[in-house]
VEXDREN-2710 file (C-alpha; in Angstrom, 1 decimal):
% VEXDREN-2710
k/r/px/py/pz
1/GLY/113.3/43.3/108.7
2/ARG/112.1/45.0/105.1
3/PRO/114.5/44.2/102.5
4/ARG/117.0/47.3/101.6
5/ALA/116.8/48.1/97.9
6/ARG/120.2/49.2/96.1
7/ARG/119.1/52.8/94.8
8/ARG/116.2/54.8/95.7
9/VAL/112.9/53.6/93.9
10/ALA/109.3/54.1/94.6
11/PRO/107.5/51.7/97.2
12/ARG/105.2/49.8/94.5
13/HIS/109.0/49.1/92.7
14/GLN/110.3/48.2/95.9
15/ALA/109.1/44.8/95.9
16/LEU/110.4/44.7/92.3
17/ALA/114.0/45.5/93.2
18/ALA/113.9/43.1/96.0
19/SER/112.2/40.6/94.7
20/ARG/114.9/40.4/91.4
21/ARG/117.7/39.8/94.5
22/SER/116.0/37.5/96.1
23/ALA/114.1/35.4/93.8
24/ARG/111.1/35.5/96.2
25/PRO/107.9/37.7/96.4
26/MET/107.6/40.3/98.5
27/LYS/104.5/41.4/100.3
28/GLY/102.9/45.0/101.9
29/TYR/104.0/47.0/98.7
30/THR/101.9/48.3/97.2
31/ASP/100.0/52.0/96.2
32/MET/97.0/50.3/95.2
33/PRO/94.3/48.2/96.4
34/CYS/94.8/44.9/95.4
35/GLY/93.5/42.0/96.8
36/ALA/93.8/37.7/96.2
37/ASP/90.8/37.7/93.6
38/ASP/92.5/40.5/91.6
39/LEU/95.5/38.4/91.0
40/ARG/93.3/35.6/90.1
41/PRO/93.7/36.3/86.4
42/TYR/97.4/36.0/86.9
43/LEU/97.7/33.2/88.9
44/GLU/95.5/31.2/86.0
45/ARG/98.2/31.8/83.5
46/ILE/100.8/31.1/85.1
47/GLY/103.1/29.3/82.2
48/ALA/101.6/30.2/79.6
49/ALA/104.0/33.2/78.5
50/ASP/107.1/34.6/80.4
51/VAL/105.2/37.6/81.3
52/ILE/101.2/37.7/81.8
53/VAL/100.4/41.7/81.5
54/GLY/97.3/42.6/83.1
55/ARG/95.2/44.8/80.7
56/ARG/93.1/47.7/82.5
57/ARG/89.1/47.1/81.2
58/ALA/88.7/50.4/82.6
59/ARG/90.3/53.0/85.0
60/PRO/88.3/54.1/87.8
61/GLY/89.3/57.4/89.3
62/TYR/91.3/58.4/86.6
63/THR/91.0/62.3/85.0
64/PRO/90.3/62.6/81.5
65/LEU/93.5/63.7/81.5
66/MET/95.4/60.9/83.0
67/LYS/92.7/58.5/80.6
68/ALA/94.3/60.0/77.5
69/ALA/97.8/60.0/78.9
70/SER/97.2/55.7/79.3
71/TRP/95.7/55.7/75.7
72/VAL/98.9/57.5/74.2
73/TYR/101.7/56.4/76.2
74/PRO/101.8/52.3/75.1
75/LYS/101.1/53.5/71.7
76/LEU/103.9/55.8/71.5
77/VAL/106.0/52.7/73.1
78/GLY/104.6/50.7/70.2
79/LEU/106.2/53.1/68.0
80/LEU/109.6/54.0/70.2
81/PHE/110.4/49.8/70.2
82/GLY/107.5/47.7/68.2
83/LEU/106.0/46.5/71.6
84/HIS/102.3/46.5/71.3
85/LEU/100.6/45.9/74.3
86/HIS/97.9/47.8/75.3
87/ASP/98.8/48.3/79.0
88/VAL/102.5/48.5/79.5
89/ASN/102.5/50.2/83.3
90/TRP/100.1/48.0/85.1
91/ILE/100.6/44.9/87.1
92/CYS/102.6/42.5/85.4
93/LEU/104.1/38.8/86.7
94/TYR/107.4/38.1/85.8
95/ARG/109.3/34.9/85.0
96/THR/111.9/35.4/87.6
97/ARG/115.0/34.1/85.2
98/HIS/114.4/37.0/83.0
99/LEU/114.3/39.3/85.9
100/ALA/117.6/38.0/87.3
101/GLN/119.0/39.0/83.6
102/LEU/118.1/42.7/83.7
103/ARG/120.4/45.4/83.2
104/LEU/117.7/48.4/84.5
105/THR/118.8/52.3/83.5
106/GLN/115.3/53.6/84.2
107/GLN/113.4/54.2/87.4
108/GLY/109.7/54.9/87.8
109/ILE/107.0/54.8/84.5
110/PRO/109.7/54.1/81.9
111/MET/111.3/51.4/84.3
112/LEU/108.2/49.1/83.0
113/THR/108.5/49.7/79.9
114/GLU/112.3/48.8/79.7
115/ILE/111.6/45.4/82.0
116/LEU/109.0/44.7/78.7
117/VAL/110.9/45.8/76.0
118/ARG/114.2/43.7/77.8
119/ILE/112.5/40.6/78.4
120/ARG/111.1/40.8/74.7
121/ASP/114.3/41.5/73.2
122/ALA/115.4/38.4/74.7
123/GLY/112.9/36.1/73.3
124/GLY/110.4/36.4/76.2
125/THR/107.1/35.7/75.4
126/PHE/103.6/37.8/76.6
127/LEU/100.1/37.3/76.9
128/GLU/97.7/39.8/78.0
129/VAL/94.9/39.4/80.4
130/PRO/91.8/41.2/81.4
131/VAL/91.9/42.7/84.8
132/ASP/89.5/44.8/86.5
133/PRO/91.4/47.3/88.8
134/ARG/90.0/48.9/91.8
135/ALA/89.8/52.6/92.4
136/ARG/92.8/54.0/94.8
137/GLU/91.3/53.9/98.5
138/ALA/94.3/56.8/100.0
139/GLY/96.6/58.5/98.1
140/VAL/97.0/61.0/95.2
141/ALA/98.4/59.2/91.7
142/SER/101.7/60.6/91.1
143/ALA/101.2/60.0/87.3
144/GLY/98.8/62.7/86.9
145/ARG/101.5/65.6/87.8
146/LEU/103.5/67.5/84.7
147/ARG/106.8/66.7/86.7
148/VAL/105.8/63.0/86.7
149/ARG/104.5/63.4/82.9
150/ILE/107.8/65.5/81.6
151/ARG/110.4/62.9/83.8
152/THR/108.1/60.0/82.0
153/PHE/108.4/61.0/78.8
154/THR/112.2/62.2/79.1
155/GLY/113.1/59.0/80.6
156/LEU/111.0/57.3/77.8
157/VAL/113.3/59.5/75.0
158/GLN/116.7/58.2/77.2
159/LEU/115.6/54.5/77.3
160/TRP/115.0/54.7/73.5
161/ARG/118.0/56.4/72.8
162/GLU/120.2/53.3/74.8
163/TRP/118.1/51.1/73.3
164/ARG/118.6/52.3/69.3
165/ARG/122.6/52.2/70.6
166/GLU/122.7/48.6/71.3
167/GLY/121.7/47.9/67.8
168/ARG/118.0/47.1/68.2
END
């Protein structure tokens, strides 16, 4: 059967939550089309850094508003946390030893930023690899909804406040 996460998380992140507990990759959890060839840029660079960060070259299926938001969000993350990556919420390959040590407070899109910030603060290294994502084949992207954008922004601000209280 399917492993149970301790708290309700989006299906895309259930693999992360489950793999943090078991240190095994999970199959069958995705909300985007991704084949074995799509993972090649990551797999070719295993061992080069603690986090292999996918840097999307394009955003197929994105509306102009979603494209603008995907340009602004990493800039905001850089401003708030000093984490300067081109893409902070796409597929990343993490060393499991770093994931096992994380205490996450965020859900959804801000959780991905929190993972990167906390790994960076623990001395982790990053390598960005160019990737060519495919257009979504089914479903609707939730990131385009106003409610999700508001929740993402408020979660990011909450994370920043917490991070500052920690003395960062």
